[in-house]
N, C-alpha and C positions, 0 to 999 in steps of 0.2 A: 185720459182725455176722450171725449167722444168724437166720433168721426167727423161730424159737420164743424165742430170747433176747431179741429186740425186743419180742415179745408179752409176755413175763415182765416185762420192765423197765417197760412201760407199765401193766401190772396193778398193780405195786408202787407206781409214782407215783401212780396213781389212788387206790389204797388210802391212801396217805399224805395226799393232798389232801382226802378225804373222811372222815377220822377225826374221830368225834364221841364225846362223852362224857356220859353221864347222871350228873349229879351228885346227892348226897343232897338230899332235900327240905328246905327250910327252914321249911315250914308245910303243913298239909293243906288249908288253906282261904284266900281272898283275897276282898277287895272290890274290884269293878270298877264303872265307869259303864255298861258294856254287856256283852253276852254274849261279845264278842271282846276286851274289855279295850283297845280301841282308841280310846275317848274319854278325853280328859285329865280326871281328876279335881280336880286342883289344881295350882298352882305353887308352888314353894318356893325359898328362897334358901340357899346353902350357908353355914353359920356357921363352917365349918372343912374342912379337906382330909380327904379319905378316900381310901386306897390299896386298890384292889380285891385281896382275898387270893386270888382265883380268878376263872375265867372266868363265873361267874354274876354277877358284881358289876360295877360301873362305878367308875372314878375319879371323884371329885368334888373341885373345887378351891373354896377359899373365896371367896365372892362370885359364884359361878356360878348361874344360873337352872337349875332343875330342874323338868321337867314329870312330874308323877306320873300313871302310868297304872293302877296297882294297888296295894293295900295288903295285905300279908300279915297274916293273923289269927295272932298269935304262938302257937306250940306251946309247951308247958310247957318251960321250961328254955332256950328260944331268945330272942333279942333281937327286936326289932320291925323289920321291913324293909319298904321300900317299892320298886316297881319304876318306874323311870323313865328318862329321857333328859336329858343336859345340853346347854345351849346356850349359847355364848359366842363371840365372835369370836376370842378367843385360843386356844380349843381346838376348832377346827373338824373335827379328826381324829376326835373322839369323838361329833360331833353325829349324831343319828339311832340310835344304839346304844342299846338298853334293856337295863338291868340293875339289880341290887338295890343298895341303899345302906342304912344304918342311918338311923332317923329322928332320931337324936341329933345328927347332923351337918347337919340343915337345919332352917329354920324355914318352916312352911307360911305363904304370904302371901296367896293368893287361892284359894278353892273354887269350882270351875266346875260341879260336880255335886252336888246334894242327894240325888237318886234313884240308889241304888246297888244293886248286885246281889251277895249273898254266893254265892260258888261255890266248888267243890272245886278245888284245884290238881291238876295231873297231871304225868307225868315231863318233858313237853315244856317246862313252866315252868322246869325246872332243866337244860335241855339246853345243852351248851357245844359250839360248833364251832370 
């Protein structure tokens, strides 16, 4: 293989590996426990299964524990979504991944933070990799 062809192939592969997508915003504002939305607001238990329709969301299985990091303030015409991460011995492949899910599939069981911050969402809140 010639040298320029190898370089071109490497560039194409690198581009494929770093492809990212900015998805539509689900809301313009959110509630968080801190400025980075890294503190857990609450814990919820999944009442039903939810299959993620795209990369902004996470799959939730009935009975899973979900740690909630932010709560979107619903825009007119949109549903109510929270961002969180699921934890379960049966679904370790999803542990640590944060994504959105509808509030209708969970029951909030523990609130950890009474002091919250209302913030604007940004494009990175809806970034998919």
